[in-house]
C-alpha positions in Angstrom: 33.3 -54.9 33.5 36.7 -55.7 34.9 36.9 -56.8 38.4 39.6 -55.1 40.5 40.6 -52.6 37.8 40.1 -49.7 40.2 43.4 -50.2 41.9 45.6 -50.0 38.8 46.3 -46.3 38.9 48.5 -45.2 41.8 48.8 -41.7 43.2 52.4 -40.5 43.3 53.8 -40.3 46.8 56.3 -37.8 48.1 59.0 -40.5 47.9 58.4 -41.2 44.3 58.4 -37.6 43.3 61.6 -37.0 45.3 63.3 -40.0 43.8 62.4 -38.9 40.3 63.7 -35.3 40.9 66.9 -36.7 42.3 67.4 -39.0 39.3 66.7 -36.2 36.8 68.6 -33.3 38.3 71.4 -34.9 40.3 72.2 -38.5 39.4 72.0 -38.2 35.6 74.2 -35.1 35.2 76.7 -36.6 37.6 76.8 -39.8 35.6 77.3 -37.9 32.4 80.2 -35.8 33.9 81.8 -38.9 35.4 81.8 -40.6 32.0 83.1 -37.5 30.2 86.0 -37.4 32.7 87.0 -40.9 31.8 86.2 -42.4 35.2 84.4 -45.5 33.9 84.8 -47.5 37.2 83.1 -44.7 39.1 80.5 -44.5 36.3 79.7 -48.2 36.8 79.7 -47.7 40.6 77.4 -44.8 40.2 74.9 -46.8 38.3 75.1 -49.6 40.9 74.6 -47.2 43.8 71.8 -45.1 42.1 74.1 -42.2 41.4 75.8 -41.8 44.8 79.3 -42.7 43.6 78.8 -40.6 40.5 78.0 -37.6 42.7 81.3 -38.1 44.4 83.4 -38.7 41.3 82.0 -35.7 39.4 84.2 -33.6 41.7 87.4 -35.6 41.0 90.0 -34.6 38.5 89.5 -35.9 35.0 91.9 -38.5 33.5 94.4 -36.8 31.2 93.2 -38.3 28.0 89.4 -38.0 28.7 87.2 -35.8 26.6 86.6 -33.5 29.6 90.3 -32.9 30.0 91.0 -32.3 26.3 88.2 -29.8 25.9 89.2 -27.9 29.1 92.8 -27.8 27.9 91.8 -26.5 24.5 89.6 -23.7 26.0 92.3 -22.7 28.5 91.7 -21.3 32.0 88.7 -19.1 32.6 89.6 -15.4 32.5 87.8 -12.7 34.4 
């Protein structure tokens, strides 16, 4: 019998659940968009700030030679 093994499992708290949802649904997509837009400084800053800088930079214009800009230029403007 292991002494003290009862405390190994931890119930998830609200903070842990909220942090996980933030990372999955906000920070990760923002980091991906930031990298596709060619904003690598903002990408690194986003990693260092847990996605906060990437959330900001995802709304910035892409660099002209980035994959994001090339794909958007090829597809043209959205038509209604």
